[in-house]
C-alpha positions as CSV (number, residue, x, y, z in Angstrom):
1,M,-57.3,-52.7,26.9
2,I,-60.2,-53.3,29.3
3,M,-59.2,-52.2,32.9
4,A,-60.3,-54.1,36.0
5,V,-62.5,-52.1,38.3
6,N,-61.0,-51.5,41.8
7,E,-64.0,-51.4,44.2
8,K,-62.1,-49.0,46.5
9,E,-61.3,-46.5,43.8
10,M,-63.8,-43.8,43.0
11,R,-64.9,-44.4,39.4
12,I,-67.9,-44.2,37.1
13,K,-67.9,-47.1,34.7
14,I,-70.3,-46.9,31.7
15,I,-71.8,-50.2,30.9
16,K,-72.4,-50.9,27.2
17,D,-76.1,-50.0,26.4
18,G,-76.6,-50.1,30.2
19,P,-76.2,-48.1,33.3
20,Y,-73.4,-46.3,35.2
21,R,-71.6,-48.5,37.7
22,V,-70.3,-46.3,40.5
23,T,-67.5,-47.6,42.8
24,G,-65.4,-46.2,45.6
25,G,-68.0,-44.9,48.0
26,V,-68.9,-41.8,45.9
27,P,-71.4,-39.5,47.8
28,L,-74.8,-39.3,46.0
29,L,-76.9,-36.2,46.5
30,E,-80.0,-34.5,45.1
31,Q,-80.0,-30.7,44.4
32,V,-82.6,-28.4,43.0
33,I,-81.9,-25.4,40.7
34,V,-83.0,-22.2,42.3
35,T,-84.0,-19.1,40.4
36,D,-83.9,-15.4,41.3
37,D,-86.8,-12.9,41.1
38,A,-86.1,-12.3,37.4
39,G,-86.4,-16.0,36.7
40,H,-82.7,-16.7,36.0
41,T,-81.2,-19.8,37.4
42,R,-78.8,-18.8,40.2
43,E,-77.7,-21.7,42.3
44,L,-78.3,-25.3,43.4
45,I,-79.3,-26.3,46.9
46,D,-79.2,-29.6,48.6
47,I,-82.5,-31.4,49.1
48,K,-81.3,-35.0,49.8
49,E,-78.2,-37.0,50.5
50,Y,-78.4,-40.8,50.0
51,P,-76.8,-43.2,52.6
52,R,-73.2,-43.8,51.6
53,R,-72.6,-47.0,49.6
54,E,-69.3,-48.5,48.4
55,S,-70.9,-49.2,45.0
56,Y,-74.2,-48.6,43.2
57,I,-75.7,-48.6,39.7
58,L,-77.4,-45.6,38.3
59,C,-80.0,-45.6,35.5
60,R,-78.8,-44.2,32.2
61,C,-81.8,-45.1,29.9
62,G,-84.3,-42.9,31.8
63,S,-86.9,-45.7,32.1
64,S,-86.0,-47.4,35.4
65,E,-89.0,-47.7,37.9
66,N,-86.4,-47.4,40.7
67,K,-84.7,-44.1,39.7
68,P,-82.1,-43.0,40.3
69,F,-81.0,-46.6,40.4
70,C,-81.0,-49.1,37.5
71,D,-83.7,-51.9,37.6
72,G,-82.7,-53.6,34.3
73,T,-85.3,-51.8,32.1
74,H,-82.6,-50.9,29.6
75,R,-82.5,-54.5,28.5
76,K,-86.3,-54.7,28.0
77,I,-86.5,-51.5,25.9
78,G,-83.4,-52.2,23.8
79,F,-81.6,-49.0,25.0
80,D,-78.9,-47.7,22.7
81,G,-76.3,-46.1,24.9
82,S,-73.7,-45.6,22.2
83,E,-71.1,-43.1,23.3
84,T,-70.8,-40.4,20.6
85,A,-69.0,-37.6,22.4
86,S,-65.7,-36.3,21.1
87,R,-62.7,-37.7,22.9
88,K,-60.7,-34.4,22.4
89,S,-59.7,-32.6,25.6
90,Y,-61.7,-29.7,26.8
91,L,-59.1,-27.1,25.7
92,E,-59.0,-28.7,22.2
93,K,-62.7,-28.3,21.9
94,A,-63.1,-24.9,23.5
95,E,-63.1,-21.4,21.8
96,T,-61.4,-18.6,23.7
97,F,-62.8,-15.1,24.3
98,E,-60.8,-12.2,26.0
99,G,-62.0,-9.5,28.3
100,P,-60.0,-6.8,30.2
101,D,-59.2,-9.0,33.2
102,L,-60.7,-12.3,32.3
103,K,-60.5,-15.0,29.6
104,L,-63.4,-17.3,28.8
105,T,-63.0,-20.8,27.3
106,D,-66.3,-22.3,26.0
107,A,-66.9,-25.8,24.6
108,Y,-70.4,-25.4,23.2
109,E,-71.0,-29.1,22.7
110,L,-70.8,-29.8,26.5
111,C,-73.8,-27.5,27.4
112,D,-76.4,-29.1,29.6
113,H,-78.7,-26.1,29.3
114,S,-79.0,-25.4,33.0
115,R,-78.9,-21.7,32.1
116,F,-76.6,-20.3,34.9
117,C,-74.7,-18.2,32.4
118,Q,-77.7,-15.9,31.5
119,R,-78.1,-13.8,34.6
120,A,-77.2,-10.0,34.7
121,G,-76.9,-9.8,30.9
122,G,-75.0,-13.0,30.4
123,I,-71.4,-14.2,31.0
124,R,-70.0,-12.8,27.7
125,N,-71.1,-9.3,28.4
126,L,-69.9,-9.6,32.0
127,M,-66.6,-10.9,30.9
128,Q,-66.1,-8.1,28.4
129,N,-66.7,-5.6,31.3
130,S,-64.5,-7.5,33.8
131,D,-62.6,-4.3,34.7
132,D,-65.8,-3.5,36.6
133,P,-65.6,-5.3,40.0
134,E,-69.3,-6.2,40.1
135,A,-69.3,-7.6,36.6
136,R,-66.2,-9.6,37.3
137,K,-67.7,-11.0,40.5
138,T,-70.9,-12.1,38.7
139,A,-69.0,-13.6,35.7
140,I,-66.9,-15.7,38.0
141,E,-70.0,-16.9,40.0
142,E,-71.7,-17.9,36.8
143,A,-68.7,-19.8,35.4
144,M,-68.0,-21.7,38.5
145,I,-71.5,-23.0,38.9
146,C,-71.8,-24.1,35.2
147,P,-72.4,-27.8,36.0
148,S,-71.3,-29.1,32.6
149,G,-67.9,-27.4,32.7
150,R,-68.8,-25.9,29.3
151,L,-67.6,-22.5,30.6
152,V,-64.3,-21.8,32.4
153,L,-63.1,-18.4,33.4
154,W,-59.4,-17.7,33.7
155,D,-57.6,-14.9,35.5
156,K,-55.4,-13.2,32.9
157,K,-52.9,-12.1,35.4
158,T,-52.2,-15.5,37.0
159,G,-53.3,-17.7,34.1
160,K,-55.3,-19.9,36.5
161,P,-58.9,-20.9,36.2
162,F,-61.6,-20.1,38.7
163,E,-62.9,-23.4,40.1
164,K,-64.6,-24.4,43.3
165,E,-63.0,-27.2,45.3
166,F,-65.6,-29.9,45.2
167,E,-65.6,-33.1,47.2
168,P,-65.8,-35.9,44.6
169,S,-69.5,-36.5,44.4
170,I,-72.5,-37.1,42.1
171,V,-75.5,-34.8,42.2
172,L,-78.9,-35.7,40.8
173,V,-80.1,-32.3,39.5
174,H,-83.8,-31.4,39.6
175,D,-84.7,-28.5,37.3
176,K,-87.7,-27.0,39.1
177,Q,-88.1,-24.3,36.5
178,K,-88.5,-26.8,33.6
179,N,-90.3,-29.2,35.9
180,C,-88.0,-32.2,35.0
181,E,-85.1,-34.2,36.2
182,G,-81.8,-32.8,35.0
183,P,-78.4,-34.5,34.4
184,L,-76.0,-36.3,36.7
185,W,-73.6,-33.6,37.9
186,V,-70.2,-35.2,38.4
187,R,-68.0,-33.1,40.6
188,G,-64.4,-33.2,41.8
189,G,-62.6,-35.1,39.0
190,I,-64.1,-38.6,39.4
191,P,-62.7,-40.8,36.6
192,I,-65.3,-41.8,34.0
193,E,-64.5,-45.0,32.2
194,S,-66.0,-45.7,28.7
195,A,-67.7,-49.0,27.9
196,D,-64.6,-49.8,25.8
197,G,-62.3,-49.4,28.9
198,S,-60.7,-46.1,28.0
199,L,-61.0,-43.0,30.2
200,Y,-62.5,-39.7,29.5
201,E,-60.6,-36.5,30.4
202,S,-60.9,-36.1,34.2
203,R,-62.5,-32.7,35.0
204,N,-63.8,-30.8,38.0
205,R,-67.3,-30.4,36.5
206,V,-69.1,-32.5,34.0
207,T,-72.8,-33.5,33.4
208,L,-73.8,-37.0,32.3
209,C,-77.1,-37.9,30.6
210,R,-79.6,-39.8,32.7
211,C,-82.7,-39.5,30.5
212,G,-81.3,-41.7,27.7
213,K,-82.0,-39.1,25.0
214,S,-78.7,-37.1,24.6
215,E,-77.1,-37.1,21.2
216,N,-73.7,-36.5,22.9
217,K,-73.5,-39.5,25.2
218,P,-72.3,-39.9,27.8
219,Y,-72.7,-36.2,28.3
220,C,-75.9,-34.3,28.8
221,D,-77.1,-32.1,25.9
222,G,-80.3,-30.7,27.4
223,S,-82.5,-33.4,25.9
224,H,-84.3,-33.8,29.2
225,W,-86.2,-30.6,28.5
226,M,-85.3,-29.3,25.0
227,T,-87.3,-30.2,21.9
228,S,-85.5,-31.4,18.7
229,Q,-86.1,-27.9,17.2
230,Q,-84.6,-26.1,20.2
231,K,-81.5,-28.4,20.0
232,L,-81.2,-27.7,16.3
233,E,-81.4,-24.0,16.8
234,F,-78.7,-24.2,19.5
235,R,-76.4,-26.2,17.3
236,K,-76.9,-23.7,14.4
237,K,-76.2,-20.8,16.7
238,W,-72.8,-22.2,17.8
239,G,-71.8,-23.8,14.5
240,L,-72.1,-27.4,15.7
241,K,-72.7,-30.1,13.2
């Protein structure tokens, strides 16, 4: 059933072979990925906040001359925005790994390749050494800033995930290290409605494709900077078809 859009409700509506229609006054910001002295991505910092609008339309094909907003170019280029991502829930897709104090769930196919999980030896090594306070702290930092929500760390004692409390908002990510525009980082559980009217699982952190090249639409798969060979190697590494 196709649901009517309530202009007052925060929502991202995917238009068939077209843009994202955002309603409900969702804040729109730009942030840039910052790296440390070793070249590892570490955090995102604000560089711009757009004037608040009740609704706006964001480019999804990657070819608008008025980015981040849509200018209708998707129709001229015959953009294929078919949604191919699995509709399974995050926990259905994720594999689980256990450390002394922490548990990691990892849904490989959601990776947006922002590389926040690689610092200080990588989140898996850190998680395996989570009885060390410094390793535990760094692992939690890395998991909570993973924009795509691919990685979630859980406290084994309480059974609760480590999550930041985000104001519902959309961030236009700029990947300075790769010298390109990254995904749309959707924060705070904003509902995302498919072109067919159904809803994706609502999550605190997800990344949506805005270059038009992802093979896991509507989610980002790193196509904004990765070559076909790099993506193939990643899929082989994690057993993705």
